[in-house]
All heavy atoms as an XYZ file, in Angstrom:
798
protein
N      23.230    -40.536     95.396
C      23.080    -40.410     93.951
C      24.011    -39.324     93.404
O      24.589    -39.474     92.331
C      21.620    -40.098     93.648
C      21.395    -39.646     92.254
C      20.215    -40.322     91.627
N      19.811    -39.585     90.460
C      20.056    -39.953     89.233
N      20.623    -41.019     88.983
N      19.694    -39.261     88.225
N      24.154    -38.231     94.100
C      25.020    -37.136     93.679
C      26.484    -37.578     93.654
O      27.235    -37.204     92.754
C      24.839    -35.949     94.637
C      25.319    -34.597     94.157
C      24.698    -34.221     92.825
C      25.043    -33.531     95.194
N      26.828    -38.412     94.608
C      28.197    -38.918     94.662
C      28.474    -39.831     93.459
O      29.564    -39.802     92.885
C      28.422    -39.679     95.970
C      29.870    -40.071     96.164
C      30.091    -40.718     97.512
O      29.174    -40.922     98.292
N      31.346    -41.044     97.783
N      27.522    -40.608     93.038
C      27.687    -41.496     91.886
C      27.886    -40.678     90.610
O      28.729    -41.017     89.761
C      26.479    -42.417     91.745
N      27.144    -39.601     90.478
C      27.284    -38.727     89.312
C      28.662    -38.060     89.328
O      29.327    -37.949     88.286
C      26.151    -37.669     89.284
C      26.407    -36.622     88.218
C      24.790    -38.326     89.090
N      29.110    -37.642     90.507
C      30.413    -37.012     90.639
C      31.525    -37.990     90.256
O      32.469    -37.635     89.544
C      30.590    -36.534     92.082
O      31.889    -36.050     92.276
N      31.430    -39.231     90.692
C      32.423    -40.257     90.347
C      32.417    -40.528     88.842
O      33.475    -40.675     88.224
C      32.149    -41.548     91.120
C      32.433    -41.467     92.597
C      33.897    -41.239     92.899
O      34.761    -41.843     92.215
O      34.181    -40.454     93.812
N      31.244    -40.568     88.250
C      31.138    -40.805     86.809
C      31.784    -39.660     86.036
O      32.480    -39.892     85.032
C      29.670    -40.968     86.412
N      31.583    -38.425     86.480
C      32.189    -37.270     85.827
C      33.708    -37.297     85.962
O      34.430    -36.974     85.015
C      31.627    -35.973     86.409
C      30.215    -35.600     85.966
C      29.718    -34.373     86.730
C      30.165    -35.355     84.477
N      34.220    -37.711     87.132
C      35.668    -37.808     87.321
C      36.261    -38.839     86.365
O      37.305    -38.603     85.746
C      35.996    -38.193     88.767
C      35.870    -37.065     89.752
C      36.245    -37.531     91.153
C      36.016    -36.434     92.164
N      36.339    -36.879     93.537
N      35.589    -39.992     86.255
C      36.076    -41.045     85.357
C      36.040    -40.570     83.904
O      36.971    -40.821     83.141
C      35.244    -42.320     85.523
C      35.547    -43.073     86.778
C      34.730    -44.339     86.880
C      35.002    -45.037     88.208
N      34.207    -46.261     88.339
N      34.994    -39.872     83.545
C      34.872    -39.358     82.178
C      35.970    -38.333     81.890
O      36.559    -38.321     80.795
C      33.488    -38.733     81.976
C      33.202    -38.357     80.551
C      31.777    -37.858     80.371
O      30.851    -38.375     81.007
O      31.613    -36.918     79.565
N      36.271    -37.501     82.870
C      37.331    -36.507     82.710
C      38.689    -37.203     82.524
O      39.487    -36.805     81.676
C      37.370    -35.584     83.929
C      38.324    -34.435     83.821
C      38.220    -33.523     85.038
C      39.196    -32.374     84.936
N      39.132    -31.495     86.095
N      38.931    -38.250     83.300
C      40.181    -39.003     83.165
C      40.266    -39.652     81.791
O      41.317    -39.607     81.138
C      40.307    -40.053     84.297
C      40.523    -39.349     85.634
C      41.431    -41.040     84.010
C      40.432    -40.265     86.848
N      39.192    -40.232     81.334
C      39.166    -40.870     80.010
C      39.437    -39.832     78.924
O      40.213    -40.082     77.994
C      37.821    -41.596     79.775
C      37.657    -42.001     78.322
C      37.704    -42.808     80.693
N      38.832    -38.663     79.049
C      39.068    -37.593     78.070
C      40.536    -37.166     78.058
O      41.129    -36.955     76.998
C      38.179    -36.382     78.364
C      36.722    -36.625     78.009
O      36.444    -37.599     77.273
O      35.869    -35.836     78.464
N      41.142    -37.027     79.254
C      42.551    -36.647     79.335
C      43.434    -37.709     78.667
O      44.362    -37.386     77.921
C      42.990    -36.474     80.788
C      42.689    -35.137     81.374
C      43.309    -35.045     82.765
C      43.112    -33.671     83.349
N      43.710    -33.560     84.695
N      43.146    -38.975     78.967
C      43.937    -40.057     78.376
C      43.772    -40.094     76.860
O      44.751    -40.283     76.127
C      43.547    -41.409     78.986
C      44.005    -41.630     80.426
C      43.417    -42.924     80.976
C      45.512    -41.656     80.518
N      42.549    -39.926     76.378
C      42.316    -39.889     74.930
C      43.111    -38.762     74.281
O      43.713    -38.940     73.214
C      40.823    -39.721     74.623
C      40.029    -40.991     74.841
O      40.649    -42.083     74.895
O      38.786    -40.901     74.954
N      43.120    -37.612     74.923
C      43.864    -36.468     74.377
C      45.362    -36.768     74.337
O      46.032    -36.521     73.337
C      43.592    -35.215     75.211
C      44.397    -34.035     74.789
N      44.143    -33.363     73.612
C      45.459    -33.424     75.373
C      45.031    -32.378     73.488
N      45.841    -32.396     74.539
N      45.892    -37.307     75.434
C      47.328    -37.617     75.479
C      47.691    -38.669     74.434
O      48.739    -38.569     73.790
C      47.729    -38.067     76.877
C      47.651    -36.949     77.899
C      48.651    -37.162     78.995
C      48.527    -36.065     80.021
N      49.518    -35.043     79.879
N      46.859    -39.671     74.271
C      47.133    -40.712     73.280
C      47.081    -40.132     71.871
O      47.889    -40.490     71.012
C      46.147    -41.889     73.445
C      46.502    -42.662     74.723
C      46.179    -42.817     72.236
C      45.515    -43.741     75.094
N      46.177    -39.209     71.635
C      46.083    -38.611     70.291
C      47.307    -37.730     69.988
O      47.664    -37.551     68.827
C      44.802    -37.796     70.149
O      44.875    -36.618     70.931
N      47.968    -37.193     71.024
C      49.148    -36.361     70.841
C      50.440    -37.171     70.741
O      51.494    -36.631     70.435
C      49.287    -35.374     72.015
C      48.126    -34.437     72.166
C      47.946    -33.538     70.962
O      48.913    -33.011     70.444
N      46.721    -33.399     70.496
N      50.346    -38.458     70.984
C      51.516    -39.332     71.001
C      52.108    -39.464     69.604
O      51.387    -39.650     68.622
C      51.057    -40.691     71.517
C      52.111    -41.659     71.792
C      51.490    -42.867     72.431
N      52.346    -44.010     72.188
C      52.044    -45.234     72.542
N      50.894    -45.480     73.135
N      52.857    -46.211     72.313
N      53.461    -39.374     69.469
C      54.085    -39.511     68.144
C      53.923    -40.937     67.611
O      53.837    -41.893     68.379
C      55.560    -39.186     68.391
C      55.751    -39.108     69.851
C      54.423    -39.085     70.509
N      53.899    -41.066     66.287
C      53.742    -42.397     65.704
C      55.079    -43.152     65.697
O      56.130    -42.608     66.020
C      53.152    -42.321     64.298
C      54.017    -41.546     63.327
O      55.106    -41.101     63.709
O      53.588    -41.396     62.169
N      55.023    -44.414     65.333
C      56.183    -45.301     65.377
C      57.324    -44.770     64.508
O      58.494    -44.785     64.930
C      55.765    -46.692     64.900
C      56.873    -47.687     64.884
C      56.388    -49.021     64.330
C      57.562    -49.927     64.073
N      57.214    -51.106     63.327
N      57.029    -44.286     63.315
C      58.064    -43.803     62.401
C      58.810    -42.605     62.994
O      60.022    -42.502     62.881
C      57.468    -43.437     61.035
C      57.014    -44.623     60.209
C      55.683    -45.207     60.655
O      54.894    -44.501     61.336
O      55.430    -46.382     60.347
N      58.073    -41.710     63.626
C      58.713    -40.539     64.232
C      59.618    -40.958     65.384
O      60.742    -40.457     65.529
C      57.670    -39.543     64.731
C      58.293    -38.295     65.310
C      57.267    -37.287     65.817
O      56.074    -37.410     65.485
O      57.687    -36.381     66.555
N      59.160    -41.900     66.198
C      59.979    -42.375     67.313
C      61.244    -43.073     66.808
O      62.312    -42.925     67.391
C      59.173    -43.325     68.198
C      58.021    -42.682     68.969
C      57.195    -43.750     69.676
C      58.535    -41.657     69.960
N      61.126    -43.813     65.710
C      62.304    -44.460     65.132
C      63.264    -43.420     64.558
O      64.479    -43.535     64.718
C      61.891    -45.457     64.043
C      61.301    -46.738     64.594
C      60.811    -47.677     63.513
O      60.744    -47.289     62.327
O      60.474    -48.825     63.861
N      62.738    -42.398     63.905
C      63.601    -41.377     63.312
C      64.327    -40.560     64.378
O      65.413    -40.046     64.141
C      62.805    -40.455     62.395
O      61.964    -39.610     63.145
N      63.748    -40.443     65.561
C      64.380    -39.711     66.660
C      65.213    -40.631     67.547
O      65.687    -40.224     68.602
C      63.303    -39.011     67.489
C      62.616    -37.887     66.718
C      61.393    -37.316     67.383
N      61.595    -36.956     68.764
C      60.597    -36.773     69.623
N      59.343    -36.904     69.221
N      60.849    -36.456     70.869
N      65.385    -41.878     67.128
C      66.171    -42.890     67.850
C      65.656    -43.152     69.261
O      66.421    -43.476     70.161
C      67.659    -42.517     67.894
C      68.305    -42.675     66.553
O      67.967    -43.580     65.798
N      69.233    -41.798     66.241
N      64.363    -43.009     69.444
C      63.750    -43.341     70.727
C      63.331    -44.804     70.702
O      63.508    -45.530     71.673
C      62.546    -42.428     71.012
C      63.031    -40.987     71.173
C      61.774    -42.896     72.231
C      61.946    -39.959     71.239
N      62.814    -45.222     69.574
C      62.383    -46.600     69.370
C      63.332    -47.238     68.377
O      63.646    -46.649     67.343
C      60.942    -46.610     68.823
C      60.247    -47.940     68.668
C      60.087    -48.608     70.028
C      58.883    -47.742     68.039
N      63.809    -48.426     68.709
C      64.743    -49.115     67.822
C      63.976    -49.784     66.686
O      62.785    -50.049     66.784
C      65.538    -50.182     68.594
C      66.368    -49.615     69.709
C      67.488    -48.780     69.170
C      68.342    -48.224     70.292
N      69.285    -47.264     69.880
N      64.703    -50.070     65.614
C      64.126    -50.739     64.455
C      63.571    -52.095     64.878
O      64.281    -52.909     65.463
C      65.205    -50.905     63.382
C      64.657    -51.441     62.089
O      63.576    -52.001     62.034
N      65.423    -51.276     61.032
N      62.326    -52.359     64.575
C      61.661    -53.584     65.011
C      61.879    -54.756     64.056
O      61.316    -55.821     64.253
C      60.157    -53.318     65.169
C      59.828    -52.252     66.187
C      60.150    -52.672     67.603
O      59.891    -53.790     67.991
N      60.739    -51.772     68.373
N      62.692    -54.580     63.006
C      62.909    -55.655     62.053
C      63.910    -56.677     62.568
O      64.102    -57.716     61.963
C      63.383    -55.088     60.717
C      62.330    -54.216     60.052
C      62.841    -53.576     58.790
O      64.020    -53.639     58.489
N      61.951    -52.951     58.053
N      64.563    -56.385     63.684
C      65.554    -57.277     64.271
C      64.974    -57.837     65.561
O      64.305    -57.133     66.317
C      66.863    -56.500     64.562
C      67.891    -57.387     65.226
C      67.413    -55.912     63.280
N      65.246    -59.093     65.811
C      64.760    -59.719     67.039
C      65.274    -58.957     68.255
O      66.423    -58.512     68.264
C      65.224    -61.171     67.096
N      64.444    -58.809     69.279
C      64.865    -58.050     70.464
C      66.170    -58.550     71.067
O      66.968    -57.757     71.570
C      63.701    -58.235     71.437
C      62.525    -58.488     70.568
C      63.057    -59.239     69.372
N      66.414    -59.845     71.008
C      67.645    -60.394     71.567
C      68.871    -59.925     70.792
O      69.978    -59.892     71.333
C      67.589    -61.922     71.565
N      68.705    -59.538     69.535
C      69.826    -59.122     68.700
C      69.972    -57.613     68.595
O      70.939    -57.120     68.027
C      69.671    -59.713     67.296
C      69.667    -61.236     67.213
C      69.416    -61.680     65.784
C      70.966    -61.806     67.739
N      69.024    -56.859     69.118
C      69.053    -55.402     68.979
C      70.270    -54.780     69.659
O      70.880    -53.858     69.117
C      67.765    -54.779     69.519
C      66.584    -54.995     68.605
C      65.304    -54.403     69.149
O      65.269    -53.882     70.260
N      64.242    -54.489     68.371
N      70.662    -55.279     70.818
C      71.828    -54.734     71.507
C      73.093    -55.010     70.705
O      73.957    -54.136     70.581
C      71.950    -55.335     72.908
N      73.186    -56.202     70.133
C      74.349    -56.553     69.316
C      74.380    -55.674     68.069
O      75.439    -55.161     67.680
C      74.315    -58.050     68.932
C      75.441    -58.392     67.982
C      74.376    -58.915     70.183
N      73.234    -55.480     67.447
C      73.164    -54.634     66.251
C      73.588    -53.205     66.584
O      74.344    -52.581     65.835
C      71.745    -54.636     65.680
C      71.621    -53.797     64.426
C      70.176    -53.607     63.990
O      69.274    -53.592     64.808
N      69.972    -53.473     62.694
N      73.134    -52.700     67.713
C      73.488    -51.344     68.118
C      74.999    -51.231     68.372
O      75.628    -50.258     67.948
C      72.706    -50.968     69.376
O      73.040    -49.688     69.804
N      75.577    -52.216     69.034
C      77.018    -52.193     69.305
C      77.807    -52.246     68.005
O      78.797    -51.531     67.839
C      77.393    -53.357     70.208
N      77.369    -53.077     67.069
C      78.054    -53.170     65.776
C      77.960    -51.860     65.008
O      78.923    -51.435     64.368
C      77.474    -54.315     64.938
C      77.855    -55.720     65.384
C      77.065    -56.757     64.596
C      79.340    -55.954     65.224
N      76.823    -51.217     65.082
C      76.643    -49.928     64.400
C      77.583    -48.878     64.990
O      78.203    -48.108     64.266
C      75.186    -49.478     64.504
C      74.895    -48.166     63.836
C      75.018    -48.198     62.320
O      75.082    -49.290     61.726
O      75.072    -47.109     61.730
N      77.701    -48.845     66.317
C      78.613    -47.902     66.963
C      80.058    -48.181     66.562
O      80.825    -47.248     66.298
C      78.467    -47.955     68.478
C      77.235    -47.270     68.984
N      76.508    -47.722     70.032
C      76.604    -46.148     68.564
C      75.491    -46.924     70.250
N      75.515    -45.960     69.358
N      80.429    -49.448     66.496
C      81.789    -49.795     66.080
C      82.040    -49.370     64.634
O      83.121    -48.874     64.307
C      82.022    -51.302     66.229
C      82.186    -51.750     67.656
C      82.414    -53.247     67.762
O      82.985    -53.842     66.829
O      82.022    -53.816     68.799
N      81.048    -49.558     63.767
C      81.188    -49.169     62.360
C      81.395    -47.663     62.245
O      82.277    -47.187     61.514
C      79.950    -49.592     61.559
C      80.069    -49.328     60.066
C      78.768    -49.589     59.334
N      77.701    -48.689     59.736
C      77.594    -47.415     59.337
N      78.485    -46.888     58.546
N      76.588    -46.663     59.738
N      80.625    -46.904     62.992
C      80.757    -45.441     62.969
C      82.123    -45.025     63.504
O      82.782    -44.147     62.926
C      79.609    -44.788     63.774
C      78.281    -44.995     63.039
C      79.874    -43.309     64.014
C      77.059    -44.614     63.850
N      82.566    -45.660     64.591
C      83.873    -45.326     65.157
C      84.986    -45.639     64.158
O      85.921    -44.846     63.986
C      84.091    -46.087     66.462
N      84.880    -46.772     63.469
C      85.889    -47.129     62.464
C      85.917    -46.113     61.328
O      86.988    -45.700     60.878
C      85.618    -48.523     61.893
C      85.923    -49.635     62.886
O      86.587    -49.359     63.897
O      85.483    -50.781     62.641
N      84.748    -45.705     60.874
C      84.667    -44.719     59.793
C      85.306    -43.398     60.223
O      86.064    -42.796     59.460
C      83.197    -44.486     59.396
O      82.623    -45.737     58.995
C      83.068    -43.498     58.264
N      85.007    -42.961     61.443
C      85.592    -41.708     61.934
C      87.101    -41.814     62.067
O      87.827    -40.871     61.723
C      84.969    -41.324     63.276
C      83.541    -40.805     63.214
C      82.995    -40.607     64.620
C      83.456    -39.517     62.432
N      87.584    -42.938     62.557
C      89.037    -43.118     62.681
C      89.713    -43.037     61.317
O      90.779    -42.421     61.179
C      89.350    -44.460     63.343
C      89.110    -44.456     64.835
C      89.385    -45.811     65.469
O      90.141    -46.617     64.888
O      88.851    -46.061     66.558
N      89.107    -43.639     60.306
C      89.676    -43.597     58.955
C      89.696    -42.167     58.419
O      90.673    -41.733     57.813
C      88.891    -44.508     58.007
C      89.115    -45.981     58.268
C      88.249    -46.835     57.374
C      88.407    -48.302     57.724
N      87.467    -49.154     57.004
N      88.609    -41.440     58.646
C      88.551    -40.056     58.166
C      89.563    -39.169     58.891
O      90.186    -38.306     58.271
C      87.140    -39.499     58.321
C      86.168    -40.099     57.325
C      84.798    -39.476     57.422
C      83.887    -40.070     56.366
N      82.597    -39.429     56.328
N      89.727    -39.374     60.188
C      90.709    -38.594     60.937
C      92.116    -38.916     60.444
O      92.967    -38.031     60.324
C      90.564    -38.853     62.458
C      91.749    -38.313     63.225
C      89.274    -38.229     62.973
N      92.371    -40.183     60.125
C      93.693    -40.579     59.633
C      93.999    -39.933     58.282
O      95.164    -39.680     57.965
C      93.773    -42.099     59.522
N      92.974    -39.637     57.495
C      93.174    -39.028     56.181
C      93.339    -37.512     56.235
O      93.717    -36.895     55.236
C      91.998    -39.374     55.257
C      91.864    -40.847     54.871
C      90.582    -41.062     54.074
C      93.074    -41.309     54.084
N      93.055    -36.921     57.388
C      93.183    -35.470     57.517
C      94.633    -35.053     57.353
O      95.538    -35.724     57.842
C      92.705    -35.009     58.889
C      91.216    -35.003     59.046
C      90.808    -34.641     60.444
N      91.419    -33.388     60.881
C      91.182    -32.839     62.060
N      90.385    -33.423     62.921
N      91.764    -31.699     62.392
N      94.854    -33.933     56.698
C      96.239    -33.450     56.589
C      96.740    -33.006     57.957
O      95.965    -32.551     58.797
C      96.135    -32.271     55.628
C      94.706    -31.911     55.582
C      93.912    -33.098     55.987
N      98.045    -33.145     58.170
C      98.602    -32.733     59.448
C      98.823    -31.217     59.474
O      98.653    -30.525     58.466
C      99.893    -33.486     59.767
C     100.984    -33.268     58.733
O     100.769    -32.482     57.796
O     102.050    -33.891     58.869
N      99.205    -30.706     60.628
C      99.365    -29.264     60.824
C     100.392    -28.681     59.852
O     100.164    -27.630     59.254
C      99.781    -28.994     62.266
C      99.947    -27.537     62.591
C     100.357    -27.341     64.035
C     100.603    -25.870     64.307
N     101.112    -25.631     65.655
N     101.505    -29.367     59.667
C     102.566    -28.873     58.789
C     102.068    -28.752     57.343
O     102.356    -27.756     56.664
C     103.759    -29.824     58.857
C     104.964    -29.334     58.089
C     106.140    -30.290     58.252
O     106.573    -30.491     59.401
O     106.582    -30.818     57.219
N     101.316    -29.726     56.888
C     100.780    -29.679     55.522
C      99.822    -28.496     55.363
O      99.854    -27.785     54.357
C     100.076    -30.996     55.196
C      99.609    -31.078     53.761
O     100.323    -30.552     52.871
O      98.536    -31.667     53.514
N      98.980    -28.267     56.336
C      98.046    -27.133     56.282
C      98.791    -25.803     56.290
O      98.388    -24.851     55.609
C      97.057    -27.197     57.453
C      96.072    -28.369     57.416
C      95.270    -28.411     58.706
C      95.159    -28.297     56.211
N      99.871    -25.731     57.041
C     100.669    -24.502     57.062
C     101.356    -24.294     55.711
O     101.393    -23.167     55.204
C     101.714    -24.574     58.180
C     101.107    -24.447     59.561
C     102.096    -24.743     60.672
O     103.199    -25.270     60.400
O     101.756    -24.459     61.832
N     101.870    -25.362     55.113
C     102.519    -25.252     53.802
C     101.551    -24.810     52.711
O     101.940    -24.129     51.762
C     103.171    -26.578     53.405
C     104.369    -26.911     54.269
O     104.960    -26.026     54.878
N     104.716    -28.185     54.330
N     100.284    -25.186     52.856
C      99.276    -24.817     51.852
C      98.574    -23.501     52.197
O      97.585    -23.130     51.579
C      98.251    -25.952     51.736
C      98.879    -27.207     51.140
C      98.043    -28.467     51.248
N      96.637    -28.300     50.991
C      95.719    -29.202     51.343
N      96.080    -30.320     51.951
N      94.449    -28.996     51.083
N      99.083    -22.792     53.191
C      98.534    -21.505     53.649
C      97.076    -21.588     54.083
O      96.310    -20.643     53.933
C      98.707    -20.415     52.585
C     100.144    -20.003     52.454
O     100.867    -19.955     53.439
N     100.574    -19.732     51.232
N      96.699    -22.723     54.602
C      95.354    -22.874     55.161
C      95.397    -22.535     56.635
O      94.484    -21.911     57.179
C      94.836    -24.313     54.936
C      94.683    -24.568     53.434
C      93.528    -24.547     55.670
C      94.374    -25.998     53.077
N      96.482    -22.929     57.284
C      96.687    -22.651     58.696
C      97.925    -21.769     58.818
O      98.938    -22.029     58.184
C      96.897    -23.983     59.440
C      97.015    -23.937     60.951
C      95.701    -23.447     61.558
C      97.341    -25.325     61.488
N      97.802    -20.737     59.592
C      98.926    -19.813     59.741
C      99.720    -20.162     61.003
O      99.151    -20.531     62.017
C      98.424    -18.384     59.840
C      97.706    -17.921     58.598
C      97.477    -16.426     58.675
N      96.694    -15.952     57.572
C      97.200    -15.660     56.377
N      98.469    -15.825     56.145
N      96.416    -15.222     55.419
N     101.030    -20.000     60.899
C     101.895    -20.189     62.064
C     102.029    -18.833     62.738
O     102.524    -17.888     62.135
C     103.308    -20.648     61.646
O     103.268    -21.248     60.384
C     103.863    -21.607     62.625
N     101.559    -18.750     63.961
C     101.623    -17.490     64.670
C     101.623    -17.737     66.171
O     101.136    -18.761     66.631
C     100.454    -16.564     64.289
O     100.612    -15.337     64.979
C      99.127    -17.161     64.632
N     102.153    -16.786     66.879
C     102.136    -16.863     68.336
C     101.081    -15.934     68.924
O     100.995    -15.786     70.129
C     103.517    -16.493     68.906
C     104.561    -17.522     68.536
O     104.239    -18.696     68.354
N     105.805    -17.095     68.407
N     100.306    -15.298     68.051
C      99.264    -14.374     68.510
C      98.050    -15.129     69.035
O      97.771    -16.251     68.621
C      98.803    -13.486     67.357
C      99.726    -12.356     66.948
C      99.143    -11.617     65.768
C      99.963    -11.411     68.099
N      97.327    -14.445     69.887
C      96.069    -14.995     70.379
C      95.089    -15.096     69.213
O      95.111    -14.263     68.298
C      95.494    -14.091     71.463
N      94.229    -16.110     69.209
C      93.275    -16.274     68.103
C      92.432    -15.030     67.838
O      92.097    -14.735     66.694
C      92.397    -17.434     68.562
C      93.272    -18.220     69.487
C      94.145    -17.201     70.168
N      92.121    -14.273     68.881
C      91.301    -13.074     68.683
C      92.042    -11.998     67.894
O      91.423    -11.118     67.290
C      90.833    -12.519     70.020
O      91.959    -12.172     70.812
N      93.372    -12.054     67.874
C      94.161    -11.050     67.151
C      94.609    -11.527     65.771
O      95.108    -10.732     64.973
C      95.389    -10.656     67.972
C      95.109    -10.012     69.330
C      96.411     -9.791     70.073
C      94.357     -8.711     69.150
N      94.444    -12.792     65.463
C      94.923    -13.334     64.196
C      94.199    -12.730     62.994
O      94.808    -12.487     61.956
C      94.811    -14.853     64.193
C      95.815    -15.503     65.118
C      95.651    -17.008     65.209
O      94.882    -17.603     64.444
N      96.361    -17.621     66.132
N      92.912    -12.457     63.133
C      92.158    -11.850     62.032
C      92.673    -10.437     61.753
O      92.802    -10.016     60.600
C      90.671    -11.826     62.352
N      92.995     -9.713     62.802
C      93.537     -8.350     62.650
C      94.893     -8.419     61.942
O      95.181     -7.632     61.022
C      93.658     -7.658     64.028
C      94.328     -6.291     63.886
C      92.296     -7.521     64.670
N      95.719     -9.387     62.350
C      97.021     -9.551     61.715
C      96.852     -9.848     60.224
O      97.538     -9.264     59.381
C      97.794    -10.691     62.381
C      99.161    -10.919     61.753
C      99.829    -12.184     62.255
O      99.169    -13.098     62.747
N     101.154    -12.226     62.143
N      95.947    -10.741     59.875
C      95.722    -11.090     58.470
C      95.243     -9.879     57.678
O      95.683     -9.643     56.541
C      94.707    -12.223     58.374
N      94.374     -9.058     58.262
C      93.877     -7.872     57.586
C      95.004     -6.872     57.348
O      95.107     -6.256     56.273
C      92.761     -7.230     58.396
N      95.866     -6.700     58.323
C      96.982     -5.782     58.188
C      97.986     -6.273     57.126
O      98.568     -5.467     56.403
C      97.702     -5.606     59.536
C      96.942     -4.818     60.591
C      97.667     -4.850     61.927
C      96.721     -3.376     60.135
N      98.173     -7.570     57.029
C      99.088     -8.131     56.035
C      98.566     -7.922     54.619
O      99.330     -7.801     53.688
C      99.322     -9.602     56.285
C     100.190     -9.870     57.515
C     100.296    -11.362     57.847
O      99.645    -12.187     57.164
O     101.039    -11.682     58.785
N      97.244     -7.861     54.456
C      96.653     -7.703     53.119
C      96.645     -6.248     52.660
O      96.389     -5.958     51.519
C      95.239     -8.265     53.104
C      95.191     -9.768     53.062
N      96.137    -10.574     53.621
C      94.291    -10.596     52.503
C      95.835    -11.846     53.425
N      94.724    -11.891     52.748
N      96.897     -5.315     53.573
C      96.867     -3.892     53.213
C      98.109     -3.473     52.490
O      99.140     -3.972     52.482
C      96.701     -3.034     54.468
C      95.301     -3.096     55.004
C      95.136     -2.180     56.212
O      96.083     -1.470     56.620
O      94.030     -2.178     56.773
């Protein structure tokens, strides 16, 4: 009889642990926002294709933005980038001395 009570207490303890873990589990919206769970509005067979297309779209956008960036010579002409042979750690000191 004591063994039966002990087994019942073990099972109850396990159930309590599982209930606690389930209550701490993030909801569907949080998992989607953290990109752990994919959007369920697309059929599972199409989710991989959708993900690949999204990655391609992002890559295309980044390539376009990089292409629009001014080149080094343009930045130097606009005094945004300085032409120097000094180490980067010394460039701030050089700029401060030039302003004095």
